[in-house]
C-alpha positions in Angstrom: 24.6 99.7 57.5 21.9 96.9 57.3 19.7 96.3 60.1 19.1 92.6 61.5 15.3 90.8 61.6 14.1 90.0 63.6 15.4 92.9 66.1 17.4 91.8 69.2 16.1 93.0 71.6 19.1 94.0 74.5 18.8 90.9 77.1 20.2 93.5 79.7 17.1 95.0 80.0 14.9 91.9 80.1 14.2 91.3 84.1 10.8 89.6 86.1 7.6 91.8 86.3 8.7 93.9 83.4 6.0 94.8 81.1 6.8 93.1 77.6 4.7 93.6 74.6 3.9 90.0 72.6 6.7 91.0 70.2 9.3 91.9 72.9 8.6 88.2 74.0 8.5 86.2 70.5 12.0 87.9 69.8 14.0 87.4 72.9 16.9 85.3 72.2 16.3 81.5 72.8 18.7 81.6 76.1 16.5 84.2 77.9 14.3 82.3 79.8 10.4 83.3 80.8 6.8 83.4 79.8 4.9 86.5 79.1 1.5 86.6 81.9 -0.8 89.7 81.0 1.7 91.6 79.2 4.7 90.8 81.8 7.6 88.5 81.6 7.4 85.8 84.6 9.9 83.1 85.4 10.0 79.8 84.5 9.9 76.8 86.4 13.3 74.8 87.1 13.2 71.5 85.9 15.3 69.3 87.6 16.3 65.4 86.8 12.8 64.1 87.6 10.7 66.2 85.2 13.1 65.8 81.7 13.0 61.7 82.4 9.0 62.4 82.3 9.1 64.3 79.5 11.0 62.2 77.2 9.5 59.1 78.1 6.3 60.9 77.0 8.1 61.9 74.0 9.2 58.6 73.2 5.8 57.2 73.8 3.6 59.9 71.8 6.2 59.8 69.0 6.2 55.6 68.4 2.2 55.5 68.6 2.0 59.2 65.9 4.4 56.9 63.6 4.8 59.7 61.9 1.6 61.2 61.8 1.0 64.0 64.2 3.4 66.2 65.9 5.4 66.3 69.3 7.2 69.1 70.1 9.2 70.2 72.5 9.4 72.6 75.7 11.4 75.5 74.2 9.1 76.6 71.8 6.4 79.3 72.3 2.6 79.4 72.8 0.8 82.6 72.3 -2.5 81.9 74.5 -3.9 85.2 74.4 -3.3 88.3 72.8 -1.0 89.4 75.3 0.2 86.3 77.4 2.3 83.7 75.9 3.8 79.7 77.5 6.4 77.1 76.8 4.1 74.0 77.5 6.6 71.2 78.3 4.9 69.1 75.6 2.4 70.9 72.7 0.8 68.2 70.8 -1.0 67.9 67.2 -2.4 65.0 66.6 -3.2 62.8 63.2 -5.6 65.3 60.9 -5.0 68.3 62.5 -3.2 71.1 60.8 0.9 71.1 61.2 2.2 73.5 63.0 4.2 76.4 61.6 7.9 75.4 60.5 9.2 78.1 62.0 7.9 81.0 64.9 5.6 80.8 67.7 2.0 78.3 67.7 -0.7 80.8 67.0 -3.6 78.3 67.4 -4.5 75.9 69.8 -2.6 72.6 69.8 -4.5 69.1 70.3 -3.1 68.4 73.7 -0.8 70.5 76.1 1.0 68.5 78.6 2.5 70.3 81.7 5.0 67.8 84.6 5.1 69.5 87.6 8.0 70.0 89.8 7.5 70.3 93.2 7.2 73.9 94.0 4.1 75.3 95.4 4.5 78.5 92.9 5.0 75.9 90.7 2.4 73.2 91.1 -0.4 76.6 91.4 0.9 77.5 88.3 0.4 74.1 86.6 -2.9 73.7 88.3 -5.1 76.4 88.2 -3.1 79.6 86.1 -2.5 77.4 83.0 -5.5 75.1 83.5 -7.3 78.4 82.9 -5.2 80.0 80.2 -4.9 76.4 78.6 -8.9 76.4 78.4 -9.5 79.8 77.8 -7.4 79.5 74.2 -9.6 76.3 73.4 -7.1 73.6 73.7 -8.8 70.5 74.6 -7.1 68.0 76.2 -4.6 69.1 79.2 -1.9 66.2 80.1 -0.7 66.8 84.0 1.9 64.5 85.4 2.7 64.9 89.2 6.0 62.7 89.5 6.2 64.1 93.4 2.7 63.3 94.6 2.3 60.3 91.7 -0.3 61.4 89.8 -1.2 61.1 85.8 -4.2 63.6 85.0 -6.0 64.1 82.1 -8.6 66.8 81.5 -11.0 67.2 78.6 -12.4 70.6 77.6 -15.9 70.8 78.0 -18.6 72.4 75.4 -18.6 75.3 78.5 -14.7 76.0 78.0 -13.7 74.0 80.8 -11.8 71.6 81.8 -13.6 68.0 83.6 -10.7 65.2 84.7 -11.3 62.2 82.6 -8.5 60.5 83.4 -6.4 60.6 86.9 -4.6 57.6 88.4 -1.8 56.6 90.3 -0.5 53.6 88.6 -1.5 50.3 86.2 -2.3 51.1 82.7 -4.8 53.9 80.6 -5.8 51.6 78.2 -8.4 54.6 76.4 -6.6 58.1 76.2 -8.8 60.8 75.3 -8.3 61.4 72.0 -6.1 59.4 70.9 -7.6 56.0 69.6 -5.2 52.9 69.7 -2.9 54.7 72.4 -2.0 53.0 75.9 -0.1 54.6 78.5 1.8 52.5 81.0 1.8 54.5 83.8 3.9 51.5 86.0 6.6 51.7 83.3 6.8 55.7 83.8 7.1 55.5 87.3 9.8 52.0 87.5 12.1 54.7 84.4 12.3 57.6 87.3 12.5 55.0 89.8 15.6 54.2 88.2 17.2 58.3 89.5 19.2 58.0 92.6 16.8 59.8 95.5 
């Protein structure tokens, strides 16, 4: 009898709050949700149509700008942010000139940009604005984009030499005509909100 590799983790044993090793988290089936924080499985946000529409709009915008150079990757990609922590950012971006991500397996080195779209709950907002911000900065991610459709805000944070994020863009409307780290990229925030407005209340 041949043992399967990687070994399959019994999903019945995976519960939120349970201690979990990094290897166990990486071996969880794709349909099992959860992020790893300080060695424990934590809940992921529950996306709605607004969340997914913002993501798809950003993927289109970034893919068009990258034009086959660099990579923009989706939300189920696992990023090992620390020895005992792993996240699934909404978008992971490797800019032109950076080494390509691995074909398989988790991301183990800091990408250039991580993007989170805030869902309208106090828990998710704290996770994106406090917990993930500190974690991504400590991991060494240069740029952190935070989009909050409920507040109508689009923020970009740049990692300082001290390893902390400072806000360099924060708007509710108009055009971001100079995106940090992305020469030539423009983000029409009005167009983004117009796309979101197509969804019924």
